[in-house]
Each structure stands twice: as structure tokens, then as C-alpha cells.
C-alpha positions as CSV (number, residue, x, y, z in Angstrom):
1,L,42.9,106.5,-9.7
2,A,40.0,104.4,-8.7
3,T,39.4,103.5,-12.2
4,T,43.1,103.0,-13.6
5,M,43.5,100.1,-10.2
6,P,42.2,96.7,-11.1
7,T,39.9,95.4,-8.1
8,A,41.1,92.4,-5.9
9,P,40.6,89.2,-6.8
10,P,37.9,87.1,-4.7
11,P,39.4,84.8,-2.2
12,R,39.9,81.4,-2.9
13,W,37.9,79.8,-0.3
14,G,34.7,82.0,-1.1
15,K,32.1,80.5,-3.0
16,K,32.6,80.0,-7.3
17,K,30.3,81.8,-9.8
18,T,28.8,79.8,-12.2
19,A,28.2,81.2,-15.5
20,G,24.3,80.8,-15.7
21,K,24.1,77.3,-15.0
22,K,21.9,76.1,-12.2
23,V,23.3,73.9,-10.3
24,P,21.0,70.7,-9.1
25,S,19.3,70.3,-5.8
26,A,19.9,67.1,-4.2
27,T,15.9,66.8,-3.6
28,A,15.3,67.3,-7.3
29,K,17.6,64.2,-7.7
30,I,16.1,62.1,-5.3
31,R,12.6,63.1,-6.7
32,G,13.7,61.7,-10.3
33,S,14.7,58.7,-9.4
34,F,13.8,55.7,-6.6
35,G,16.0,56.1,-3.6
36,I,16.3,53.5,-1.2
37,S,12.7,54.4,1.0
38,S,10.6,54.0,-2.6
39,T,12.3,50.7,-3.3
40,F,11.7,49.7,0.0
41,T,8.5,50.4,0.1
42,S,7.3,48.8,-3.5
43,Q,9.4,45.8,-2.3
44,A,7.1,45.8,1.1
45,N,3.7,46.1,-0.5
46,A,4.4,43.3,-3.1
47,L,5.4,41.2,-0.3
48,L,1.8,41.8,1.3
49,E,0.2,41.3,-1.7
50,T,1.7,37.9,-1.9
51,L,0.7,37.1,1.5
52,Q,-2.9,38.5,1.0
53,S,-3.2,36.2,-2.2
54,G,-2.1,32.8,-0.6
55,T,-3.7,30.5,2.5
56,P,-1.4,30.6,5.2
57,H,0.3,27.6,6.1
58,F,2.2,28.0,9.8
59,V,5.5,26.6,10.2
60,R,6.4,25.4,14.2
61,C,10.0,26.0,14.8
62,L,11.4,23.7,18.0
63,K,14.1,24.5,19.9
64,P,15.8,20.8,20.7
65,N,17.8,22.6,23.7
66,S,18.4,25.6,25.9
67,A,21.9,26.0,25.2
68,Q,21.6,25.9,20.9
69,T,24.1,23.7,21.1
70,G,24.4,21.0,17.9
71,G,23.4,17.3,18.7
72,D,22.0,17.8,21.9
73,F,18.4,17.1,22.4
74,D,16.3,17.6,25.7
75,S,13.5,15.8,25.4
76,A,11.2,17.3,28.3
77,L,11.7,20.5,26.6
78,V,10.4,19.8,23.1
79,L,7.7,18.2,25.0
80,A,6.9,21.5,26.4
81,Q,6.9,23.8,23.3
82,L,4.8,20.7,21.1
83,N,2.3,20.8,24.2
84,S,2.2,24.6,24.4
85,L,1.5,24.6,20.4
86,G,-1.0,22.3,20.7
87,V,0.4,19.4,18.3
88,L,-0.5,16.8,20.8
89,E,-3.6,17.4,21.0
90,T,-4.1,17.9,17.2
91,V,-1.9,14.0,16.6
92,R,-3.9,12.3,20.0
93,I,-7.6,13.8,17.4
94,R,-5.8,12.4,14.3
95,R,-5.0,9.1,16.4
96,E,-8.5,9.0,17.1
97,G,-9.4,8.8,13.1
98,F,-11.1,12.2,13.0
99,P,-9.2,14.2,10.5
100,V,-11.7,16.7,9.9
101,R,-12.0,19.7,11.7
102,T,-14.8,21.9,10.6
103,D,-16.9,24.8,12.3
104,F,-20.3,24.3,13.9
105,A,-21.2,27.3,11.2
106,E,-19.8,25.1,8.4
107,V,-21.7,21.7,9.7
108,W,-24.9,23.9,9.8
109,A,-24.1,25.5,6.5
110,L,-23.7,21.9,4.6
111,G,-26.9,20.4,6.6
112,W,-29.7,22.9,7.4
113,A,-32.1,22.0,4.9
114,A,-33.1,18.5,6.0
115,V,-32.9,19.4,10.0
116,V,-35.1,22.6,9.1
117,R,-37.8,20.3,7.5
118,V,-37.7,18.0,10.9
119,T,-37.0,20.6,13.2
120,P,-38.5,23.8,12.4
121,Q,-37.7,25.7,15.7
122,A,-33.3,25.0,14.5
123,S,-33.2,28.7,14.6
124,R,-33.5,29.3,18.2
125,L,-30.5,26.4,18.9
126,S,-26.6,27.5,19.6
127,A,-24.8,27.1,17.4
128,K,-23.2,23.5,19.1
129,Q,-26.5,22.2,18.8
130,R,-27.5,23.0,15.1
131,A,-24.3,20.9,14.3
132,E,-25.6,18.5,16.2
133,A,-28.8,18.0,14.7
134,V,-27.1,17.9,11.6
135,L,-24.6,15.3,12.2
136,Q,-27.1,12.8,13.8
137,R,-27.8,11.8,10.3
138,L,-24.9,10.3,10.1
139,P,-23.6,7.0,12.4
140,R,-22.3,8.3,15.9
141,D,-19.1,6.8,15.5
142,M,-18.5,9.1,12.5
143,W,-18.3,12.3,14.2
144,K,-17.3,13.7,17.8
145,L,-18.2,17.3,18.7
146,G,-15.6,19.6,20.5
147,H,-15.8,23.0,22.4
148,T,-15.8,25.0,18.9
149,K,-15.3,22.2,16.3
150,A,-16.7,19.1,15.3
151,F,-14.5,16.5,14.3
152,L,-15.6,13.8,11.5
153,R,-14.0,10.8,10.0
154,D,-12.7,10.4,6.6
155,G,-15.7,10.6,4.3
156,A,-18.5,12.1,6.4
157,L,-18.7,15.2,4.8
158,G,-19.7,14.0,1.5
159,L,-22.4,11.7,3.4
160,L,-24.1,14.9,4.7
């Protein structure tokens, strides 16, 4: 009797069997193509290469008012921002006529040969004292020393 009766068909909600075909998995599909994360990673790496290859310049942004509305200008707020960013100090130095700002080490690198001939113990001096020793060859009105930098008038580097 079992041989003459046909078997029951599989239920409709069950899995369909494929006739020898492989169904690609989701991970195999992603491995072969570029996904969102790999595209993002490559773009981020390209951006980092671009940023590291150039010379950084900084843009200082100011908020004209606390309410962020157009046409309203709060001068006290803008003045406080300019002061905290160091822009006012830079303007003051430039007005005094010292547009060239350089580290003490760079001043020493430019004029160390002349100083060593005159002052053999120059290697024992601090960086500021060494920079001052180099700059003393220039007229006094051509330079000023700060805490970490030397401020020079235009053309002073060429005279070193």
C-alpha cells in the first residue's frame, strides 16, 4: 500500500530546495564589492594625506552675537573673542613694526657662526641669551625679544 500511495507535498511555508544552485551569502557579496565603511575609510585616509601634505593655516571664526541673529553686532562679545584668540596681541605687534616672528632656535641657526667666534662659551647660554647674542649684531631698533620668540622688522633676517 505504501508503494502505490504518493507522498504528501511539502508545505508551502517551508524552505524551497534549489536544484544544485548555490545561494550566495550576504558576506560573500560584501567582500567582493566596496561597502560603505570601506569607502568611508578610503576617503578619510585621502583627507588625512591631503592635510598632512600641506602647511596648516588657521581660520578664526567669531560669533557676532549670542543670539545668532543676523544684523546684530555685540562689540563686547567680539572684543572678548579677539582677545582670547590672541588676535589683538598680533595686531599690536604688527603695528609696532615687527612683522617677522621667529623662534630663538631659528635665530641661533641663522647667526651662530659669528657668535661662536666672539663668544666661545655660547653653548652654555640659554636659548634666549643665544638669540640675543646673534641679534646684537643688528641695530637695536630692528629687533625685540619676547618670552619665546624674537620679533624682527622687515629685512632684519636678510642682515643676519
